[in-house]
MDTraj code that builds the backbone (N, CA, C; nanometers):
import mdtraj as md
import numpy as np

residues = "MET LEU ILE PRO PHE ILE LYS THR LEU LYS PHE HIS CYS GLY ILE GLN SER PRO LEU ILE ALA PHE HIS ASN THR SER PRO SER ILE TYR ASP PHE ASN ILE CYS SER CYS ALA ARG ARG SER CYS PHE ARG ILE GLN VAL CYS PHE SER".split()
xyz = np.array([
    [0.1199, -0.1396, 0.0046],
    [0.0027, 0.0023, -0.0089],
    [0.0836, 0.0924, -0.0155],
    [0.0940, 0.1629, -0.1094],
    [0.1041, 0.3950, -0.1031],
    [0.1047, 0.4630, -0.0030],
    [0.1476, 0.5384, 0.0514],
    [0.0690, 0.6307, 0.1166],
    [0.1790, 0.7676, 0.0827],
    [0.1262, 0.8526, -0.0279],
    [0.1735, 0.9654, -0.0568],
    [0.1311, 1.0526, 0.0884],
    [0.2121, 1.1462, 0.0638],
    [0.2955, 1.2981, 0.1187],
    [0.3106, 1.4241, 0.0688],
    [0.2140, 1.5155, 0.0339],
    [0.2769, 1.6057, -0.0788],
    [0.2827, 1.7614, -0.0073],
    [0.4134, 1.7978, 0.0441],
    [0.3886, 1.9574, 0.1381],
    [0.4803, 2.0295, 0.0662],
    [0.4291, 2.1862, 0.0238],
    [0.5128, 2.2271, -0.0037],
    [0.6070, 2.3223, 0.0443],
    [0.7409, 2.3655, -0.0176],
    [0.8888, 2.3366, 0.0869],
    [0.9222, 2.5129, 0.0054],
    [0.9756, 2.5566, 0.1198],
    [1.0069, 2.6772, 0.0424],
    [1.1756, 2.6185, 0.0009],
    [1.1912, 2.7421, -0.1380],
    [1.3315, 2.6876, -0.2301],
    [1.3811, 2.8192, -0.2662],
    [1.4968, 2.7631, -0.3040],
    [1.5603, 2.8755, -0.3384],
    [1.6209, 2.8748, -0.4359],
    [1.5724, 2.9135, -0.5733],
    [1.6067, 2.8446, -0.7208],
    [1.8247, 2.9122, -0.7518],
    [1.8506, 2.8029, -0.7859],
    [1.9498, 2.8404, -0.8655],
    [2.0206, 2.7506, -0.9480],
    [2.1661, 2.7864, -0.9870],
    [2.2402, 2.6896, -1.0748],
    [2.1984, 2.5810, -1.0362],
    [2.2355, 2.5229, -0.9110],
    [2.2739, 2.3543, -0.9006],
    [2.2231, 2.3557, -0.8222],
    [2.0738, 2.3388, -0.8191],
    [1.9152, 2.3518, -0.7350],
    [1.9494, 2.2293, -0.9008],
    [1.9224, 2.1199, -0.7546],
    [1.8594, 2.0310, -0.9551],
    [1.6922, 1.9927, -0.9332],
    [1.6802, 1.9661, -1.0178],
    [1.4619, 1.9634, -1.0744],
    [1.4071, 1.8401, -0.9756],
    [1.5358, 1.7128, -0.9520],
    [1.4316, 1.6039, -0.8912],
    [1.5028, 1.5822, -0.7784],
    [1.5727, 1.5455, -0.7161],
    [1.6145, 1.5069, -0.5817],
    [1.5416, 1.3240, -0.5768],
    [1.6172, 1.2772, -0.4922],
    [1.6107, 1.1172, -0.5168],
    [1.5915, 1.1183, -0.4157],
    [1.5839, 1.0761, -0.2747],
    [1.6397, 1.0353, -0.0902],
    [1.5554, 0.9157, -0.0586],
    [1.6189, 0.8687, -0.0458],
    [1.6170, 0.6953, 0.0157],
    [1.6568, 0.7180, 0.1816],
    [1.5422, 0.6821, 0.2496],
    [1.5318, 0.7905, 0.3515],
    [1.6181, 0.6510, 0.5019],
    [1.5156, 0.5726, 0.4546],
    [1.4256, 0.4525, 0.4755],
    [1.4218, 0.2950, 0.3787],
    [1.4724, 0.1150, 0.4114],
    [1.4466, 0.0362, 0.3441],
    [1.2260, 0.1289, 0.2983],
    [1.1766, 0.1671, 0.3556],
    [1.0431, 0.1927, 0.3647],
    [1.0278, 0.3331, 0.3231],
    [1.0978, 0.3944, 0.2959],
    [1.0533, 0.5734, 0.2803],
    [1.0977, 0.5906, 0.2080],
    [1.0186, 0.6984, 0.0993],
    [1.1519, 0.7651, -0.0218],
    [1.0699, 0.8778, -0.0192],
    [1.1380, 0.9488, -0.0429],
    [1.1714, 1.1615, -0.0963],
    [1.1982, 1.1432, -0.1671],
    [1.1253, 1.2515, -0.2809],
    [1.1155, 1.3152, -0.3534],
    [1.0747, 1.5188, -0.3971],
    [1.1993, 1.4963, -0.4354],
    [1.1734, 1.6296, -0.4319],
    [1.1443, 1.6968, -0.5555],
    [1.0888, 1.7753, -0.6277],
    [1.0440, 1.7982, -0.7729],
    [1.0471, 2.0293, -0.7013],
    [1.1646, 2.0608, -0.8050],
    [1.1699, 2.1603, -0.7744],
    [1.1328, 2.2872, -0.8920],
    [1.0962, 2.3717, -0.9204],
    [1.0496, 2.4705, -1.0447],
    [1.1058, 2.5621, -1.0785],
    [1.1495, 2.5354, -1.1119],
    [1.2534, 2.7529, -1.0682],
    [1.1609, 2.8724, -1.1560],
    [1.0930, 2.7451, -1.2436],
    [1.0214, 2.9026, -1.3404],
    [0.8629, 2.9953, -1.2348],
    [0.8355, 2.8732, -1.0903],
    [0.7638, 2.8721, -1.0610],
    [0.7736, 2.9700, -0.8422],
    [0.9133, 2.8879, -0.9068],
    [1.0035, 2.9377, -0.7020],
    [0.9142, 2.8474, -0.6913],
    [0.9101, 2.7254, -0.7082],
    [0.8713, 2.5976, -0.5372],
    [0.9004, 2.5131, -0.5553],
    [0.8590, 2.3906, -0.4294],
    [0.9454, 2.2787, -0.4449],
    [0.8507, 2.1716, -0.3975],
    [0.8212, 2.0942, -0.4231],
    [0.7303, 1.9815, -0.4016],
    [0.7923, 1.8899, -0.3122],
    [0.7664, 1.8408, -0.2075],
    [0.7759, 1.7417, -0.1801],
    [0.7204, 1.6305, -0.1115],
    [0.7637, 1.5036, -0.2278],
    [0.6607, 1.3616, -0.2129],
    [0.7142, 1.2512, -0.1300],
    [0.6610, 1.2268, -0.0126],
    [0.7230, 1.1364, 0.0177],
    [0.5950, 0.9780, 0.0618],
    [0.7011, 0.8947, -0.0013],
    [0.6069, 0.7790, -0.0479],
    [0.6379, 0.6365, 0.0813],
    [0.5926, 0.5604, 0.1797],
    [0.6286, 0.5754, 0.2368],
    [0.5729, 0.3434, 0.2015],
    [0.5834, 0.2187, 0.2199],
    [0.5951, 0.1067, 0.1920],
    [0.5694, 0.0864, 0.3814],
    [0.4528, 0.0083, 0.3766],
    [0.3857, -0.0824, 0.4018],
    [0.3448, -0.1978, 0.3730],
])
top = md.Topology()
chain = top.add_chain()
for i, resn in enumerate(residues, 1):
    res = top.add_residue(resn, chain, resSeq=i)
    for name in ("N", "CA", "C"):
        top.add_atom(name, md.element.get_by_symbol(name[0]), res)
traj = md.Trajectory(xyz[None], top)
């Protein structure tokens, strides 16, 4: 079962800022950071596997 959590975070747009950052914080939790420089917004999607 997938349980997604979507949160809006403050995002500082820069050249080194990745559009999509993937982080595996634990064997059952995956974090996605999707950033848009045009809209200057960053969304964090946390997917938990249970």
